Wavefront OBJ file of the C-alpha trace (Angstrom):
o trace
v -0.082 0.049 0.019
v 1.237 3.348 -0.891
v 2.151 5.540 2.137
v 0.101 8.685 2.862
v 1.072 11.398 5.006
v -1.770 12.895 7.213
v -1.805 16.083 9.662
v -2.024 14.647 13.294
v -5.241 16.865 13.159
v -6.835 15.715 10.137
v -8.935 12.835 8.243
v -10.711 10.199 9.616
v -8.549 7.429 11.138
v -9.848 3.693 10.890
v -8.745 1.442 13.910
v -6.172 -0.394 11.591
v -4.437 3.168 10.460
v -4.215 4.716 14.013
v -0.736 6.351 14.004
v 1.432 7.583 16.952
v -0.236 11.150 17.096
v 3.173 13.109 17.891
v 1.606 16.862 17.845
v 4.232 18.723 19.607
v 6.808 16.093 19.473
v 5.406 13.726 21.948
v 4.075 10.059 21.676
v 0.220 9.167 21.858
v -2.149 7.010 19.681
v -5.360 8.120 18.192
v -8.157 5.715 16.896
v -11.725 6.697 15.582
v -13.534 7.481 12.598
v -13.997 11.101 13.700
v -12.492 14.611 12.394
v -9.280 15.545 14.348
v -8.809 19.325 15.270
v -6.921 21.257 12.403
v -3.704 22.439 12.852
v -0.509 23.098 10.577
v 1.773 21.291 13.197
v 3.872 18.038 12.842
v 2.447 15.357 10.525
v 2.954 11.601 10.851
v 3.516 8.800 8.535
v 0.680 5.884 8.423
v 0.069 3.317 6.037
v -3.213 1.755 5.160
v -3.772 -1.342 7.350
v -1.105 -0.590 9.821
v -1.443 -2.196 12.949
v -2.022 -0.341 16.172
v 0.703 -1.827 18.080
v 3.523 -0.971 15.864
v 2.506 2.714 15.358
v 2.185 3.231 19.324
v 5.935 1.950 19.547
v 7.341 4.012 16.795
v 7.198 7.917 16.566
v 8.420 10.077 13.630
v 9.056 13.982 12.669
v 7.969 15.598 9.852
v 10.805 18.275 9.110
v 9.447 20.667 7.020
v 6.172 21.349 9.429
v 8.321 21.306 12.820
v 10.313 24.477 13.395
v 13.434 23.653 15.257
v 13.755 20.780 12.536
v 13.556 23.292 9.671
v 16.029 25.346 11.239
v 18.377 22.401 12.484
v 21.837 21.878 12.382
v 22.323 18.868 14.222
v 20.221 15.865 14.762
v 19.808 16.726 18.399
v 17.681 19.872 17.358
v 14.917 17.452 16.580
v 15.296 13.859 17.414
v 15.656 14.715 21.025
v 11.947 15.629 21.166
v 10.725 11.732 21.034
v 10.592 10.351 24.383
v 13.388 7.668 24.938
v 15.892 9.390 22.170
v 18.825 11.655 22.959
v 21.334 12.872 20.807
v 24.948 13.698 21.934
v 27.755 15.521 20.717
v 27.911 19.436 19.799
v 29.444 19.507 16.457
v 27.788 17.495 13.563
v 31.024 15.266 13.075
v 30.212 14.124 16.754
v 26.548 13.538 16.651
v 25.689 10.097 18.797
v 21.891 9.048 18.540
v 20.760 7.165 21.821
v 17.637 5.125 22.305
v 17.067 4.020 25.871
v 20.707 4.659 26.707
v 21.960 2.357 23.599
v 23.984 4.181 21.017
v 23.879 4.161 17.184
v 26.263 0.974 17.195
v 23.380 -0.799 18.739
v 20.471 0.629 16.459
v 19.480 0.093 12.813
v 20.356 3.467 11.053
v 19.089 3.991 7.360
v 19.187 6.922 4.895
v 16.582 6.369 2.372
v 16.692 2.417 3.280
v 20.589 2.353 2.757
v 22.090 0.938 6.261
v 24.712 3.037 7.798
v 26.779 0.676 9.378
v 30.191 0.491 11.501
v 31.947 2.538 13.710
v 35.086 4.346 12.810
v 36.565 6.765 15.455
v 35.368 6.558 19.237
v 35.852 10.596 19.472
v 33.697 11.167 16.456
v 29.835 10.159 15.454
v 29.199 7.267 12.869
v 26.043 9.455 11.497
v 26.684 11.674 8.920
v 24.119 13.776 7.415
v 23.020 17.285 7.411
v 19.218 17.893 8.543
v 18.618 20.171 5.412
v 18.433 17.161 3.085
v 15.808 15.682 5.043
v 11.978 15.150 5.048
v 11.314 12.904 7.861
v 13.034 10.984 10.732
v 11.087 7.530 11.814
v 12.163 6.029 15.120
v 11.510 2.699 16.239
v 11.850 3.307 20.136
v 13.072 -0.286 21.058
v 13.083 -3.424 18.886
v 9.539 -4.611 18.616
v 9.374 -6.364 15.307
v 11.390 -9.142 13.337
v 11.462 -6.676 10.352
v 14.146 -4.491 12.072
v 16.716 -7.347 12.219
v 20.586 -7.506 12.968
v 22.426 -4.589 14.682
v 19.033 -3.053 16.076
v 19.074 -4.177 19.562
v 18.121 -0.734 20.639
v 15.469 -0.252 17.959
v 15.769 1.855 14.533
v 16.274 5.241 13.022
v 15.282 5.919 9.544
v 16.133 9.190 7.732
v 14.155 9.798 4.680
v 15.213 12.561 2.172
v 12.576 14.962 0.286
v 11.131 14.100 -2.827
v 9.715 16.063 -5.647
v 6.345 14.776 -5.002
v 6.450 16.204 -1.461
v 7.109 19.709 -3.185
v 5.310 20.320 -6.253
v 1.798 21.645 -5.858
v -1.348 20.373 -7.794
v -0.930 20.707 -11.277
v 2.708 22.077 -11.207
v 5.294 20.764 -13.585
v 8.686 22.705 -12.391
v 9.235 24.477 -9.368
v 12.046 25.497 -7.038
v 12.746 25.971 -3.280
v 15.587 28.702 -1.820
v 16.551 28.727 1.627
v 18.987 30.577 3.680
v 19.767 30.218 7.361
v 21.975 31.993 9.882
v 22.840 31.096 13.649
v 24.321 33.692 15.722
v 26.342 31.617 18.069
v 28.675 30.062 15.639
v 28.113 32.454 12.720
v 26.734 29.454 10.528
v 25.329 30.374 7.457
v 23.377 28.166 5.440
v 22.353 28.438 1.686
v 20.561 25.766 -0.510
v 18.525 25.702 -3.841
v 16.143 22.750 -4.644
v 14.790 22.272 -8.315
v 12.085 19.712 -9.009
v 9.642 18.936 -11.575
v 7.547 16.349 -13.338
v 8.039 16.501 -16.877
v 5.615 13.979 -17.489
v 2.627 12.541 -15.398
v 4.603 9.504 -14.513
v 8.190 11.062 -14.075
v 9.465 13.139 -11.069
v 13.065 14.628 -10.643
v 14.691 16.469 -7.919
v 18.219 17.893 -7.516
v 19.628 19.964 -4.247
v 22.584 21.590 -3.539
v 23.260 23.248 -0.020
v 26.311 24.699 1.674
v 26.985 25.379 5.484
v 29.698 27.441 6.666
v 30.749 27.008 10.577
v 32.635 28.930 12.808
v 33.559 28.169 16.366
v 30.692 28.594 18.901
v 30.534 29.217 22.443
v 28.865 27.584 25.567
v 26.702 29.741 28.386
v 30.159 30.320 30.330
v 31.871 31.590 27.076
v 34.162 28.864 26.463
v 35.083 28.193 22.822
v 33.771 25.478 21.300
v 36.233 25.041 18.360
v 35.156 24.441 14.844
v 35.821 25.905 11.414
v 34.286 24.212 8.669
v 32.533 24.185 5.432
v 30.217 21.317 4.380
v 28.703 20.628 1.248
v 25.198 18.852 0.363
v 23.934 16.993 -2.621
v 20.844 15.210 -3.412
v 19.819 13.986 -6.724
v 16.682 11.865 -7.106
v 14.404 10.431 -10.018
v 11.141 8.436 -9.956
v 9.221 6.777 -12.677
v 5.746 5.065 -13.011
v 5.743 2.495 -15.261
v 2.339 1.280 -16.093
v 0.032 0.939 -13.511
v 1.649 -1.248 -11.357
v 5.332 -0.348 -11.188
v 7.360 2.372 -9.605
v 11.188 2.782 -9.909
v 13.368 5.266 -8.163
v 17.031 6.089 -7.838
v 18.629 8.421 -5.665
v 22.374 9.753 -4.442
v 23.105 11.892 -1.584
v 26.113 13.222 -0.289
v 27.263 15.079 3.088
v 30.733 16.501 2.941
v 32.151 18.449 5.803
v 35.816 19.659 5.776
v 37.430 22.121 7.935
v 39.721 22.364 10.958
v 38.538 20.668 14.268
v 39.962 19.448 17.470
v 41.922 16.058 16.797
v 39.535 14.637 19.457
v 36.431 16.631 18.310
v 34.344 15.597 21.342
v 36.603 17.577 23.279
v 36.056 20.910 21.549
v 37.500 23.231 24.583
v 41.094 21.608 24.615
v 44.032 23.595 24.166
v 45.594 21.135 21.690
v 46.202 22.547 18.190
v 43.297 21.827 15.991
v 43.876 19.826 12.784
v 42.438 19.620 9.470
v 39.678 16.694 8.967
v 37.015 15.627 6.546
v 34.025 13.678 7.120
v 32.197 12.411 4.024
v 29.188 10.256 3.357
v 27.871 9.020 -0.347
v 24.697 6.851 -0.444
v 23.412 5.443 -3.751
v 19.878 3.629 -3.710
v 17.838 1.889 -6.403
v 14.190 0.803 -5.439
v 11.239 -0.545 -7.138
v 7.769 -1.222 -5.892
v 5.492 -3.693 -7.669
v 1.598 -3.034 -6.418
v -0.855 -4.433 -8.812
v -4.507 -4.446 -8.145
v -4.196 -7.390 -5.869
v -3.944 -7.335 -2.163
v -1.718 -10.221 -2.141
v 1.434 -8.266 -3.842
v 2.974 -5.159 -2.662
v 6.633 -5.653 -3.211
v 9.160 -3.267 -2.419
v 13.001 -3.678 -3.360
v 15.772 -1.545 -2.291
v 19.512 -1.807 -3.617
v 21.891 0.113 -1.859
v 25.617 1.464 -1.142
v 26.866 3.619 1.372
v 30.487 4.623 2.227
v 31.432 6.859 4.950
v 34.928 8.353 5.424
v 37.113 10.383 7.922
v 40.490 11.773 6.341
v 42.333 13.680 8.823
v 45.757 15.421 8.043
v 47.508 16.634 11.322
v 50.022 18.836 9.567
v 52.806 17.625 11.650
v 50.936 18.188 14.976
v 51.293 14.749 16.597
v 50.766 11.539 14.562
v 46.815 11.610 14.149
v 46.840 11.302 10.386
v 44.449 8.399 9.119
v 42.111 7.517 6.243
v 39.044 5.440 7.694
v 36.365 4.412 5.466
v 33.241 2.086 5.986
v 31.356 0.752 3.207
v 27.940 -0.982 3.347
v 26.449 -2.628 0.416
v 23.069 -4.437 0.144
v 19.515 -5.482 -1.192
v 16.249 -5.990 0.751
v 13.163 -7.352 -0.862
v 9.755 -7.334 1.079
v 6.274 -8.226 0.336
v 3.080 -7.426 2.000
v -0.147 -9.395 1.715
v -3.467 -8.370 3.004
v -5.925 -11.340 3.281
v -9.661 -11.101 4.494
v -11.125 -14.592 5.956
v -13.902 -15.583 8.145
v -11.335 -15.137 11.252
v -10.263 -11.689 10.463
v -7.607 -9.964 8.493
v -4.293 -10.866 8.024
v -1.273 -8.329 6.981
v 1.700 -10.894 5.922
v 4.907 -9.252 5.969
v 7.678 -11.657 4.342
v 10.935 -10.243 3.408
v 14.816 -11.082 2.823
v 18.000 -9.289 3.189
v 21.416 -9.181 2.576
v 24.100 -6.645 3.489
v 28.148 -6.836 3.647
v 29.798 -4.313 5.536
v 33.762 -3.518 4.942
v 36.111 -1.342 6.866
v 39.356 0.157 5.593
v 42.028 1.905 7.468
v 45.281 3.624 5.791
v 47.987 5.421 7.763
v 51.027 6.841 6.341
v 53.918 4.163 5.961
v 51.681 1.520 7.031
v 49.928 -1.178 4.760
v 45.960 -0.587 4.525
v 44.131 -2.610 7.320
v 40.703 -4.272 6.241
v 37.912 -6.017 7.657
v 34.547 -7.248 6.491
v 31.276 -8.993 7.669
v 28.094 -10.002 6.327
v 24.464 -10.769 7.348
v 21.822 -12.620 5.435
v 17.938 -12.731 6.873
v 14.659 -13.767 6.107
v 11.542 -12.900 8.106
v 7.759 -13.246 8.305
v 5.233 -11.408 10.144
v 1.494 -11.770 10.648
v -0.638 -9.006 12.030
v -3.948 -10.507 12.527
v -6.808 -8.477 13.284
v -9.773 -9.990 14.857
v -12.367 -7.270 15.490
v -10.945 -5.324 18.628
v -7.922 -7.485 19.118
v -4.722 -7.706 16.848
v -2.369 -10.349 17.085
v 1.240 -10.298 15.520
v 3.233 -13.347 15.775
v 6.855 -13.261 13.952
v 9.969 -15.035 13.144
v 13.323 -14.418 11.746
v 16.457 -16.418 10.607
v 19.726 -14.609 10.416
v 23.164 -16.025 9.233
v 25.828 -13.660 10.208
v 29.454 -14.069 9.195
v 31.681 -11.982 11.424
v 34.760 -9.816 10.874
v 38.108 -12.079 10.663
v 39.806 -9.988 12.774
v 37.184 -9.706 15.678
v 35.647 -12.919 15.622
v 37.541 -15.186 13.097
v 35.062 -15.061 10.561
v 32.875 -17.377 12.898
v 29.219 -17.914 11.164
v 26.236 -17.474 13.486
v 22.893 -19.210 12.747
v 20.211 -17.411 14.653
v 16.466 -17.830 14.983
v 14.377 -15.243 16.940
v 10.905 -14.806 17.531
v 8.397 -12.349 18.445
v 4.998 -11.842 19.567
v 2.597 -8.864 20.224
v -0.908 -7.984 21.276
v -3.321 -5.126 21.140
v -6.979 -4.816 22.277
v -9.399 -1.954 22.007
v -11.026 -1.900 25.463
v -12.965 1.037 24.919
v -13.837 3.477 22.336
v -10.234 5.078 21.172
v -8.892 3.228 24.053
v -5.924 0.650 23.279
v -4.012 -1.730 25.425
v -0.936 -3.384 24.070
v 2.166 -5.685 24.874
v 4.911 -7.011 22.784
v 7.897 -9.341 23.159
v 10.654 -9.546 20.792
v 13.918 -11.630 21.064
v 17.133 -9.932 20.083
v 20.281 -11.002 17.988
v 23.322 -8.783 17.250
v 26.231 -10.552 15.906
v 29.842 -9.506 16.338
v 30.190 -6.059 14.471
v 33.262 -4.583 13.023
v 35.971 -3.071 15.183
v 36.342 0.404 15.147
v 38.118 0.877 11.988
v 40.839 3.299 13.503
v 42.161 0.339 15.213
v 41.984 -2.101 12.019
v 45.601 -3.581 12.025
v 45.062 -6.789 9.977
v 45.298 -8.606 13.345
v 48.501 -6.925 14.608
v 48.199 -6.554 18.299
v 44.765 -7.955 18.297
v 43.389 -10.834 19.901
v 41.107 -12.447 17.759
v 38.150 -13.885 19.848
v 36.992 -17.066 18.126
v 34.609 -17.728 21.219
v 32.895 -14.618 21.132
v 29.512 -14.822 21.558
v 26.652 -13.166 19.587
v 24.463 -10.474 21.906
v 21.307 -11.666 22.680
v 18.069 -11.026 24.944
v 14.714 -9.629 24.378
v 12.820 -6.306 24.540
v 9.283 -6.405 26.214
v 6.691 -3.466 26.250
v 3.120 -2.804 27.710
v 1.223 0.420 27.394
v -2.000 2.069 27.026
v -3.371 4.751 24.509
v -6.393 6.645 24.578
v -7.819 9.823 23.089
v -10.568 11.980 24.352
v -12.467 14.382 22.359
v -14.717 17.603 23.144
v -13.647 18.319 26.640
v -13.711 21.972 26.516
v -14.676 23.157 23.247
v -15.864 21.437 20.042
v -13.192 19.505 18.160
v -10.815 19.831 20.636
v -8.678 16.366 21.668
v -6.621 15.053 24.685
v -4.237 12.321 23.556
v -2.787 10.366 26.368
v -0.171 7.071 26.299
v 2.003 5.373 28.581
v 4.446 2.705 28.346
v 6.773 0.385 30.502
v 9.461 -1.677 28.915
v 12.129 -4.022 29.996
v 15.156 -5.268 28.015
v 17.393 -7.841 28.689
v 21.198 -8.031 26.962
v 23.310 -11.075 27.206
v 26.714 -11.533 26.303
v 27.184 -7.633 25.945
v 30.401 -6.936 23.631
v 32.973 -4.594 24.767
v 36.467 -3.385 23.015
v 39.343 -3.695 25.786
v 42.294 -1.395 24.755
v 45.890 -1.345 26.013
v 47.247 1.646 27.776
v 47.916 3.090 31.233
v 44.833 4.886 31.631
v 41.759 3.540 34.031
v 39.887 1.062 32.129
v 42.494 -0.056 29.486
v 43.969 -3.211 30.752
v 44.487 -5.190 27.373
v 44.401 -8.471 26.887
v 46.355 -11.381 26.916
v 47.313 -12.145 23.326
v 47.378 -16.051 23.771
v 44.430 -16.668 26.257
v 42.223 -13.542 25.702
v 42.151 -13.134 29.492
v 41.747 -9.217 30.375
v 45.326 -7.930 31.223
v 47.583 -8.216 28.404
v 49.608 -6.521 25.194
v 46.780 -6.829 22.682
v 43.461 -5.242 22.142
v 40.077 -6.970 21.361
v 36.620 -7.625 21.793
v 35.274 -9.646 24.462
v 31.863 -10.611 26.355
v 30.877 -9.181 29.518
v 30.671 -11.288 32.126
v 27.350 -10.154 33.347
v 24.009 -9.595 31.842
v 22.297 -6.329 31.434
v 18.676 -5.129 31.965
v 17.302 -1.759 30.931
v 13.990 -0.490 32.565
v 11.979 2.460 31.888
v 8.859 4.378 31.392
v 7.689 6.693 28.665
v 4.473 9.062 29.549
v 2.970 11.468 26.769
v -0.196 13.779 27.187
v -0.988 16.261 24.242
v -3.881 18.615 24.038
v -5.015 20.201 20.800
v -7.537 22.507 19.408
v -7.646 24.198 15.766
v -5.150 26.789 16.706
v -3.541 25.677 19.774
v -1.293 22.802 21.037
v 0.194 21.713 24.316
v 2.236 18.536 24.871
v 3.861 17.110 27.879
v 6.282 14.137 27.883
v 8.388 12.109 30.644
v 11.076 9.416 29.652
v 12.935 7.447 32.161
v 15.463 4.417 31.074
v 17.762 2.816 33.602
v 20.605 0.118 32.796
v 21.994 -2.309 35.341
v 24.458 -5.160 35.310
v 23.241 -8.225 37.248
v 26.562 -8.566 39.187
v 28.114 -5.343 39.709
v 24.683 -2.932 39.455
v 26.632 -0.813 37.062
v 24.734 0.760 33.742
v 25.974 -0.110 30.028
v 29.390 1.133 29.460
v 29.409 3.994 26.854
v 32.063 4.752 24.031
v 31.907 8.492 25.264
v 33.517 7.677 28.579
v 30.638 7.732 30.892
v 27.386 5.453 31.588
v 25.063 5.175 28.759
v 21.958 6.188 31.104
v 20.571 9.750 31.195
v 18.521 11.452 33.762
v 14.779 11.583 33.696
v 13.774 13.829 30.915
v 10.533 16.143 31.138
v 9.411 18.586 27.972
v 6.751 20.871 27.690
v 5.805 22.019 24.121
v 3.409 24.864 23.218
v 2.034 25.998 19.906
v -0.028 29.007 18.767
v -1.301 29.873 15.463
v -2.413 33.431 16.106
v -3.746 33.392 12.468
v -2.846 31.939 9.173
v 0.054 33.928 8.913
v 1.825 33.713 12.225
v 2.548 30.703 14.323
v 4.444 30.953 17.672
v 6.177 27.959 19.656
v 7.624 27.340 23.054
v 9.865 24.235 23.945
v 11.147 23.523 27.676
v 13.234 20.572 28.614
v 14.477 19.616 31.942
v 16.840 16.865 32.318
v 17.188 15.682 36.233
v 20.563 14.744 37.515
v 21.703 11.243 37.594
v 24.477 9.454 39.957
v 25.634 6.031 38.210
v 27.041 3.242 40.659
v 30.300 4.616 41.001
v 29.245 7.747 42.427
v 29.580 9.916 39.278
v 26.885 12.690 38.678
v 25.731 14.063 35.489
v 24.116 17.426 36.821
v 20.702 18.446 35.584
v 19.878 20.912 33.204
v 16.825 23.242 31.970
v 16.785 24.348 28.559
v 14.205 26.833 26.588
v 13.558 27.581 23.050
v 11.257 29.833 21.547
v 10.369 30.475 17.642
v 7.895 32.267 15.446
v 6.997 31.516 11.917
v 5.671 34.289 9.342
v 4.218 33.685 6.218
v 2.748 36.855 4.440
v -0.444 36.341 2.365
v 0.940 38.781 -0.285
v 3.765 36.423 -1.205
v 2.782 33.005 -1.725
v 5.544 30.507 -0.710
v 7.599 32.982 1.498
v 8.226 32.031 5.149
v 10.320 34.057 7.603
v 11.534 32.221 10.863
v 13.085 33.489 13.839
v 14.058 31.166 17.031
v 16.064 32.022 19.912
v 17.505 28.387 21.204
v 18.738 28.092 25.061
v 16.709 31.247 25.931
v 18.563 31.698 29.316
v 22.015 30.632 28.085
v 22.515 27.407 30.141
v 25.748 25.866 30.558
v 25.338 22.335 30.125
v 26.190 19.021 28.467
v 23.813 16.462 27.135
v 23.526 13.040 29.055
v 24.484 11.706 25.915
v 27.566 13.406 25.235
v 31.041 13.128 26.609
v 30.966 14.569 30.220
v 33.327 15.033 32.905
v 32.479 16.893 36.155
v 36.175 16.995 37.151
v 37.236 18.323 33.803
v 35.597 20.726 31.866
v 37.857 21.048 28.953
v 37.255 16.969 28.688
v 33.480 17.722 28.610
v 31.459 18.332 25.250
v 29.438 21.500 26.250
v 26.318 22.429 24.340
v 25.864 25.829 22.737
v 24.713 28.658 24.856
v 22.251 31.089 23.480
v 21.717 30.805 19.827
v 19.540 32.901 17.685
v 18.604 31.511 14.316
v 16.904 33.293 11.231
v 15.653 31.721 8.206
v 14.061 32.340 5.000
v 12.360 30.087 2.604
v 10.684 30.829 -0.715
v 9.298 28.032 -2.855
v 7.421 28.738 -6.269
l 1 2 3 4 5 6 7 8 9 10 11 12 13 14 15 16 17 18 19 20 21 22 23 24 25 26 27 28 29 30 31 32 33 34 35 36 37 38 39 40 41 42 43 44 45 46 47 48 49 50 51 52 53 54 55 56 57 58 59 60 61 62 63 64 65 66 67 68 69 70 71 72 73 74 75 76 77 78 79 80 81 82 83 84 85 86 87 88 89 90 91 92 93 94 95 96 97 98 99 100 101 102 103 104 105 106 107 108 109 110 111 112 113 114 115 116 117 118 119 120 121 122 123 124 125 126 127 128 129 130 131 132 133 134 135 136 137 138 139 140 141 142 143 144 145 146 147 148 149 150 151 152 153 154 155 156 157 158 159 160 161 162 163 164 165 166 167 168 169 170 171 172 173 174 175 176 177 178 179 180 181 182 183 184 185 186 187 188 189 190 191 192 193 194 195 196 197 198 199 200 201 202 203 204 205 206 207 208 209 210 211 212 213 214 215 216 217 218 219 220 221 222 223 224 225 226 227 228 229 230 231 232 233 234 235 236 237 238 239 240 241 242 243 244 245 246 247 248 249 250 251 252 253 254 255 256 257 258 259 260 261 262 263 264 265 266 267 268 269 270 271 272 273 274 275 276 277 278 279 280 281 282 283 284 285 286 287 288 289 290 291 292 293 294 295 296 297 298 299 300 301 302 303 304 305 306 307 308 309 310 311 312 313 314 315 316 317 318 319 320 321 322 323 324 325 326 327 328 329 330 331 332 333 334 335 336 337 338 339 340 341 342 343 344 345 346 347 348 349 350 351 352 353 354 355 356 357 358 359 360 361 362 363 364 365 366 367 368 369 370 371 372 373 374 375 376 377 378 379 380 381 382 383 384 385 386 387 388 389 390 391 392 393 394 395 396 397 398 399 400 401 402 403 404 405 406 407 408 409 410 411 412 413 414 415 416 417 418 419 420 421 422 423 424 425 426 427 428 429 430 431 432 433 434 435 436 437 438 439 440 441 442 443 444 445 446 447 448 449 450 451 452 453 454 455 456 457 458 459 460 461 462 463 464 465 466 467 468 469 470 471 472 473 474 475 476 477 478 479 480 481 482 483 484 485 486 487 488 489 490 491 492 493 494 495 496 497 498 499 500 501 502 503 504 505 506 507 508 509 510 511 512 513 514 515 516 517 518 519 520 521 522 523 524 525 526 527 528 529 530 531 532 533 534 535 536 537 538 539 540 541 542 543 544 545 546 547 548 549 550 551 552 553 554 555 556 557 558 559 560 561 562 563 564 565 566 567 568 569 570 571 572 573 574 575 576 577 578 579 580 581 582 583 584 585 586 587 588 589 590 591 592 593 594 595 596 597 598 599 600 601 602 603 604 605 606 607 608 609 610 611 612 613 614 615 616 617 618 619 620 621 622 623 624 625 626 627 628 629 630 631 632 633 634 635 636 637 638 639 640 641 642 643 644 645 646 647 648 649 650 651 652 653 654 655 656 657 658 659 660 661 662 663 664 665 666 667 668 669 670 671 672 673 674 675 676 677 678 679 680 681 682 683 684 685
């Protein structure tokens, strides 16, 4: 079935197409065949015959209709609004997405369906994309479906770039969109142009080019956050309908950021001399959909390749030169069938995927070091609706061949299952529960440590990460509470995840936590580096709550999220690559939006994160951040929109709990920017 975009406020939603009503960026669910209040806020994506359960466990941000996302330069500018999601890192070369404390090495991250695999350098992030390319970001908060697959213990983040059909007005053949933005804190200047068209009724084309120039910013205390960079972004897309049943598409996207950064970018205030660095991502996709007038056939096929690169030239400032690359090539095919029987309706999803990921490391004066891994999987899921009850069993088989210099090319054959249920206990009120088994084969090692096995303990006995994710929750919508056509949407979830054989990398060195590995036995303590399984299992418990009240011109959203991890032997939280525990303090969000008229829209967002103290007595301090913004679209200039936003209004000095944070050393903390005034102008014609 073809996807449709619905405002949270609009249209008649059937029970099966009930979505996560994420107005004002919080999760809730709605289900009814009544009109929802009208608003121009965030939209969500629903698909005909989508199950209730999968939507109340997902959330999405539609970029163009969410002001902080439309002005974003960093993924934290908009993904943080989803309960359970946090993005660390101040610079875009250092952005790391966490879902319930698990970072993006444990998430399935895609751009237009193309997997973004591998970790390259622990002082930098692994997701390279400029928000100006994006149309939408969908997040699976936790793994609740066998369709996600390997490398998705914590869930998934799917970025989708803009298409020509999203921009073309009815009857329009050719159009363009010009965008310019400026941020005061770091003198960042963004300029971009998009040209799109439909030369015939069955063909659409799009070309985008953007540049973003960034200087050093400062935190709330005036500390310099060093950066001097230029980035170039390119997006090319083409799509065509062939007859009534086939659609083919192709895309190329690039984010290329080059400049001078601290040699450890997550220490932006350190006094060490910065060095030239380049971070680049190229993604190619080919897709085909076959959807005849037959409810049994709706086949999506995607072929993709992504290559991400970090290139460093220290210019004789220490020995920091390297050229690190990770390339992922894959194909995925999936068919959706809708079958009506006397015992209810079945939505059957069957699919297969194969992908290979390769890492390459080059340093001056040494041979290129490589490693690779691959995965082949097949899966089946049945969303079976029986009146008010929906049952969703699923099964998946993975055959994973591990990296040679991590786990000796060991092959893992694994079968996981999942089961979920939802029930409409009252009109517009759903209860749901799910249980999903988890599997994650040994990943590529950090590319910066590639050495073709030299100084590496190859762990032939390394076990895959396994476990489960379970959730229970309720979602309801109340209508006409105070005025006609208002709505109050409420949702609550409790979750528990269990992870066995958690994989960690042990380094050599004289610093705390770097004990090395015995090169012969694999015991902790020695002259080699390598992967090992933790000797304790971890559980993650938490809750996510949301309440949203909307009228035709006003919206208010409240959300609360909490996630805590704990080892069964030490009580310690899951370790993090950023140097501290993975847990974050409880997060509270308040969001207001008011459409004064059809020209002016005002918004306010408040985020409070409570302090948290880990099992070692280390405390991440609390912070309270406020953002305000206004949009103006004059009636006399159709297609013109001006936006002004003040982010971190009260100049708070803080570091995200998902960032590198050292309370004893401010120079080893990745502080967020202080007050930042952003202005932007968009003209679409």
